[in-house]
N, C-alpha and C positions, 0 to 999 in steps of 0.2 A: 940525810941522804938515804939510809936504809929504809926509813918510813916511806919515802917516795918510791923506792924500788918495790917495796911490798905492795904499795897501793897500785903501782903499774901492773904488777903481776895479778893482783886481785881484779882490777878493772878489765884487763885483757881476758882473764878466765871467764868472768861473768859475761862479757860481750860475746865471746865465742859460744858459751853455753846457751845463751838466750837468742842471739842473732843467727847462729848457724842453721838451726832447724827452720826458722822462718824464711831464711834466704833460700834454702834448698827447696822448700815447698813453692815459694814464689817463682823460682826459676823453672821448676817442673810445670807449673800451671801455665806460665807465660810461654813456654816453649812447646806446649802440647798442641800440635797441629792435627792430631788424629781424634781428638775428643775423648781421650781416655779418662780425663778428670772433669767432674762437673763443677768443681770449685775447690776452695782452700781445704775445707774439712774432708772432702772426698779424697783429695790427694794425700792428706795426712793419714787417713785410715787405710787407704790402699798401700801406701808406702810402708806403713807399720806392719800390715798383714803380710806383704810379699817379701820385704827385705829386712824387717826388724828395726829396732831403734838405732842401730849403728849406721843406717843409711843416711841419717840426718847429719852425721859427723864424718863421713868418708874422707873428704879431701880438706878438712878444716884444720888439720894438725899444724899447718904452717901459718894459719891465721893468728894463733895465740902469740907466737914470738913477735910477729910484726906489730900487733896491737900493743904488746908490752913496750916495745921500743917507742912507738908513737906516743903512748901515754907518758913515758919518762921524758920524752922531748917536750911535751906540753907542760910538764911540771918543772922543767928547767934542770933536770938531772943530767940530761945528755945534750950536747950542743946540736943545733939544727933548728928546725921549725919549732915554734912555740913562743911562749911569752916569758920564758925564763932566761937563763944564761945562754949566750950564744945566738941571740936573736939577730 
C-alpha cells in the first residue's frame, strides 16, 4: 500500500507539472477574443515575459491533491472508481 500511495503522489505531481502549463496556455489562446496571442508559442512567451513562470501554476495547487486521490482509486488503494478494491 505505501508503494501505491507513493506512486499516486508521483503521478499527481508529474501530471500537474506537465499538464498545468499546457492547460493554462490552451485556455488563454482559446479564450482570446481580442487577438492578443498569435498562437501557442506566442502565448507562452508573452505570459512568461509579463507574468513570470508562476503564471502557469497560479490556481493549480488544488489539482495535485485531487489527482493523487484519483490515482490511488485507480490503483485500488482507496474505494471508489477504478479497477481495484471497491469497484
